[in-house]
C-alpha positions as a Python dict, from the first residue, in 0.01 Angstrom:
ca = {
    (1, 'M'): (0, 0, 0),
    (2, 'K'): (-216, -117, 274),
    (3, 'I'): (-226, -466, 132),
    (4, 'L'): (152, -461, 90),
    (5, 'R'): (189, -343, 456),
    (6, 'S'): (-24, -619, 585),
    (7, 'I'): (187, -876, 390),
    (8, 'L'): (501, -741, 531),
    (9, 'I'): (362, -745, 887),
    (10, 'L'): (234, -1102, 850),
    (11, 'L'): (586, -1203, 700),
    (12, 'G'): (738, -1048, 1014),
    (13, 'L'): (519, -1234, 1252),
    (14, 'I'): (587, -1547, 1071),
    (15, 'V'): (962, -1485, 1087),
    (16, 'V'): (955, -1391, 1454),
    (17, 'S'): (731, -1706, 1536),
    (18, 'C'): (974, -1926, 1357),
    (19, 'Y'): (1271, -1775, 1558),
    (20, 'I'): (1087, -1824, 1894),
    (21, 'V'): (1030, -2185, 1800),
    (22, 'F'): (1383, -2254, 1680),
    (23, 'S'): (1533, -2060, 1993),
    (24, 'M'): (1328, -2267, 2227),
    (25, 'T'): (1406, -2602, 2048),
    (26, 'F'): (1771, -2503, 2038),
    (27, 'F'): (1824, -2397, 2383),
    (28, 'S'): (1605, -2684, 2519),
    (29, 'K'): (1844, -2922, 2350),
    (30, 'Q'): (2133, -2733, 2473),
    (31, 'K'): (2015, -2729, 2831),
    (32, 'E'): (1950, -3112, 2801),
    (33, 'S'): (2277, -3167, 2695),
    (34, 'L'): (2444, -2975, 2987),
    (35, 'I'): (2660, -3157, 3228),
    (36, 'C'): (2662, -3054, 3604),
    (37, 'K'): (3034, -2921, 3671),
    (38, 'K'): (2974, -2773, 4016),
    (39, 'M'): (2750, -2828, 4331),
    (40, 'E'): (2706, -2539, 4569),
    (41, 'V'): (2606, -2597, 4933),
    (42, 'E'): (2476, -2332, 5154),
    (43, 'I'): (2410, -2414, 5530),
    (44, 'N'): (2157, -2178, 5660),
    (45, 'D'): (2222, -2034, 6008),
    (46, 'S'): (2578, -2171, 6008),
    (47, 'T'): (2690, -1850, 6225),
    (48, 'N'): (2485, -1977, 6495),
    (49, 'F'): (2527, -2357, 6480),
    (50, 'H'): (2739, -2585, 6283),
    (51, 'F'): (2589, -2937, 6332),
    (52, 'I'): (2652, -3009, 5951),
    (53, 'S'): (2899, -2897, 5698),
    (54, 'E'): (2935, -2867, 5310),
    (55, 'K'): (3145, -3176, 5348),
    (56, 'D'): (2894, -3365, 5536),
    (57, 'I'): (2660, -3319, 5258),
    (58, 'A'): (2889, -3399, 4987),
    (59, 'I'): (2981, -3747, 5153),
    (60, 'L'): (2598, -3810, 5220),
    (61, 'L'): (2511, -3768, 4851),
    (62, 'A'): (2831, -3974, 4745),
    (63, 'N'): (2738, -4258, 4970),
    (64, 'S'): (2392, -4258, 4804),
    (65, 'N'): (2520, -4229, 4447),
    (66, 'L'): (2339, -3905, 4435),
    (67, 'T'): (2642, -3666, 4354),
    (68, 'P'): (2527, -3440, 4073),
    (69, 'I'): (2853, -3351, 3935),
    (70, 'G'): (2932, -3524, 3606),
    (71, 'K'): (2580, -3616, 3550),
    (72, 'M'): (2359, -3441, 3283),
    (73, 'L'): (2114, -3203, 3420),
    (74, 'T'): (1811, -3403, 3280),
    (75, 'E'): (1937, -3701, 3497),
    (76, 'I'): (1947, -3490, 3827),
    (77, 'N'): (1630, -3545, 4031),
    (78, 'V'): (1630, -3246, 4277),
    (79, 'E'): (1347, -3399, 4500),
    (80, 'T'): (1548, -3725, 4541),
    (81, 'I'): (1852, -3507, 4672),
    (82, 'E'): (1635, -3290, 4900),
    (83, 'N'): (1485, -3604, 5059),
    (84, 'E'): (1821, -3763, 5093),
    (85, 'V'): (1972, -3459, 5277),
    (86, 'E'): (1667, -3438, 5505),
    (87, 'K'): (1727, -3771, 5635),
    (88, 'H'): (2023, -3626, 5830),
    (89, 'A'): (1950, -3591, 6193),
    (90, 'A'): (2066, -3214, 6197),
    (91, 'V'): (1864, -3106, 5897),
    (92, 'E'): (1514, -2961, 5929),
    (93, 'R'): (1474, -2923, 5550),
    (94, 'A'): (1659, -2881, 5224),
    (95, 'E'): (1599, -2704, 4887),
    (96, 'C'): (1785, -2818, 4576),
    (97, 'F'): (1756, -2675, 4232),
    (98, 'K'): (1938, -2664, 3886),
    (99, 'T'): (2077, -2336, 3743),
    (100, 'P'): (2070, -2230, 3382),
    (101, 'S'): (2461, -2240, 3390),
    (102, 'G'): (2461, -2603, 3472),
    (103, 'S'): (2529, -2606, 3848),
    (104, 'V'): (2333, -2765, 4121),
    (105, 'Q'): (2262, -2554, 4441),
    (106, 'I'): (2154, -2703, 4784),
    (107, 'E'): (2031, -2470, 5066),
    (108, 'V'): (2025, -2670, 5399),
    (109, 'F'): (1827, -2548, 5702),
    (110, 'Q'): (1967, -2687, 6018),
    (111, 'R'): (1722, -2804, 6299),
    (112, 'K'): (1773, -2530, 6596),
    (113, 'P'): (1826, -2701, 6963),
    (114, 'F'): (1579, -2552, 7207),
    (115, 'F'): (1724, -2709, 7543),
    (116, 'R'): (1920, -3003, 7624),
    (117, 'I'): (1851, -3300, 7832),
    (118, 'M'): (2131, -3449, 8015),
    (119, 'S'): (1975, -3760, 8221),
    (120, 'N'): (1985, -4134, 8142),
    (121, 'E'): (2026, -4009, 7778),
    (122, 'D'): (2196, -3706, 7623),
    (123, 'F'): (2017, -3525, 7348),
    (124, 'Y'): (1862, -3184, 7253),
    (125, 'I'): (1487, -3090, 7199),
    (126, 'D'): (1470, -2870, 6903),
    (127, 'T'): (1231, -2592, 6849),
    (128, 'N'): (975, -2815, 6688),
    (129, 'G'): (974, -3016, 7005),
    (130, 'K'): (1137, -3321, 6837),
    (131, 'R'): (1449, -3513, 6971),
    (132, 'M'): (1772, -3421, 6816),
    (133, 'P'): (2098, -3595, 6882),
    (134, 'T'): (2402, -3426, 7018),
    (135, 'S'): (2715, -3350, 6780),
    (136, 'L'): (3083, -3373, 6818),
    (137, 'Q'): (3103, -3093, 6578),
    (138, 'C'): (2906, -2837, 6779),
    (139, 'T'): (2786, -2781, 7121),
    (140, 'A'): (2467, -2552, 7174),
    (141, 'H'): (2456, -2314, 7458),
    (142, 'V'): (2092, -2370, 7553),
    (143, 'P'): (1940, -2447, 7897),
    (144, 'I'): (1998, -2800, 8032),
    (145, 'V'): (1766, -3029, 8216),
    (146, 'S'): (1962, -3269, 8414),
    (147, 'G'): (1900, -3547, 8668),
    (148, 'N'): (1611, -3782, 8646),
    (149, 'A'): (1439, -3611, 8352),
    (150, 'D'): (1278, -3947, 8266),
    (151, 'K'): (1059, -3899, 8573),
    (152, 'V'): (861, -3642, 8409),
    (153, 'S'): (680, -3644, 8083),
    (154, 'L'): (856, -3469, 7810),
    (155, 'P'): (539, -3268, 7697),
    (156, 'V'): (551, -3112, 8070),
    (157, 'I'): (916, -3017, 8044),
    (158, 'I'): (868, -2889, 7695),
    (159, 'D'): (569, -2670, 7834),
    (160, 'F'): (779, -2524, 8109),
    (161, 'M'): (1063, -2448, 7884),
    (162, 'E'): (860, -2273, 7632),
    (163, 'Y'): (735, -2062, 7922),
    (164, 'I'): (1069, -1971, 8026),
    (165, 'S'): (1181, -1877, 7678),
    (166, 'R'): (870, -1650, 7637),
    (167, 'E'): (946, -1469, 7950),
    (168, 'D'): (1258, -1218, 7909),
    (169, 'F'): (1323, -1208, 8280),
    (170, 'W'): (1330, -1589, 8319),
    (171, 'N'): (1496, -1656, 7979),
    (172, 'A'): (1791, -1443, 8117),
    (173, 'Q'): (1777, -1604, 8470),
    (174, 'I'): (1733, -1965, 8448),
    (175, 'E'): (2042, -2178, 8344),
    (176, 'Q'): (1977, -2524, 8454),
    (177, 'I'): (1673, -2750, 8561),
    (178, 'H'): (1751, -3030, 8779),
    (179, 'V'): (1486, -3309, 8813),
    (180, 'F'): (1501, -3543, 9118),
    (181, 'D'): (1177, -3681, 9060),
    (182, 'S'): (807, -3574, 8966),
    (183, 'T'): (769, -3372, 9284),
    (184, 'L'): (1107, -3221, 9333),
    (185, 'V'): (1269, -2998, 9080),
    (186, 'E'): (1521, -2744, 9130),
    (187, 'L'): (1641, -2449, 8905),
    (188, 'T'): (1978, -2301, 8902),
    (189, 'P'): (1992, -1913, 8836),
    (190, 'R'): (2252, -1737, 8628),
    (191, 'V'): (2276, -1468, 8903),
    (192, 'G'): (2355, -1558, 9257),
    (193, 'N'): (2474, -1877, 9421),
    (194, 'H'): (2137, -1998, 9557),
    (195, 'Q'): (1926, -2280, 9408),
    (196, 'I'): (1538, -2232, 9352),
    (197, 'I'): (1337, -2524, 9484),
    (198, 'L'): (1035, -2542, 9243),
    (199, 'G'): (887, -2852, 9379),
    (200, 'S'): (673, -3019, 9097),
    (201, 'F'): (604, -2848, 8765),
    (202, 'D'): (227, -2794, 8898),
    (203, 'N'): (142, -2437, 8898),
    (204, 'Y'): (499, -2324, 8792),
    (205, 'E'): (370, -1990, 8653),
    (206, 'K'): (223, -1886, 9008),
    (207, 'K'): (541, -2008, 9166),
    (208, 'L'): (765, -1805, 8958),
    (209, 'S'): (556, -1485, 8961),
    (210, 'K'): (590, -1489, 9342),
    (211, 'L'): (956, -1533, 9318),
    (212, 'K'): (1006, -1258, 9053),
    (213, 'T'): (815, -1033, 9311),
    (214, 'F'): (1065, -1141, 9568),
    (215, 'Y'): (1344, -1073, 9345),
    (216, 'L'): (1224, -720, 9236),
    (217, 'N'): (1096, -617, 9588),
    (218, 'G'): (1325, -785, 9823),
    (219, 'I'): (1625, -976, 9744),
    (220, 'N'): (1771, -729, 9490),
    (221, 'Q'): (1812, -496, 9800),
    (222, 'M'): (2006, -753, 9985),
    (223, 'D'): (2309, -993, 9920),
    (224, 'W'): (2247, -1215, 9650),
    (225, 'N'): (2446, -1490, 9847),
    (226, 'R'): (2251, -1437, 10163),
    (227, 'Y'): (2034, -1761, 10100),
    (228, 'K'): (2157, -2101, 9999),
    (229, 'K'): (1805, -2207, 9852),
    (230, 'L'): (1459, -2022, 9788),
    (231, 'D'): (1183, -2265, 9842),
    (232, 'L'): (858, -2195, 9626),
    (233, 'R'): (638, -2499, 9743),
    (234, 'Y'): (445, -2303, 10003),
    (235, 'K'): (143, -2111, 9904),
    (236, 'N'): (206, -1748, 9875),
    (237, 'Q'): (534, -1768, 10020),
    (238, 'V'): (901, -1773, 9921),
    (239, 'I'): (1107, -1958, 10183),
    (240, 'G'): (1470, -1842, 10223),
    (241, 'I'): (1698, -2103, 10350),
    (242, 'K'): (2040, -1986, 10466),
}
């Protein structure tokens, strides 16, 4: 009986093994013969920004002869599609993969504008500190750096804007930065009709710190429109200009 049972177990293992090999071979060949009938594109963060659309991706791939629809899955190179999509100026990265049902899915991650420079040129700086072109499809509501922004090095401006974004108080208050030259920068607040004379970007943290103290302990008890300008260029002082 034991010998018979062992033989039956062995035969069962052989049958199962044959079935597994057959199944893998069959489904592998079936997969190889699948033709892509559908392409799905998901634009990440599209509720906040709409710099690129599903239609734009379709046109981009069509122009590069990379449209997957109608091609066998084995002929579709997902890395090539990802690289092509990532060439678009509004795309930070793309992820592409094939599904068992025979469709191709592309997830697109848009670049996120951090602030906008409206000077001799008009462009965004994204959250990675890189230049990003503006778009007719979408306008991002971000702080604006205007005037002669080219008179100040871009890393200095980025450093200042990063500080503003980290500080909740200033992130809510500063709307625009206007550069006259490297020694004269003015800030436009969201609350009040006054302008803030920062001077140069040197020691901007100390300058803004004393202004915040002035806001919290002084001007908040007065009329916001009492002063036309608040000058921060003088050490340990905030000069109000009526």
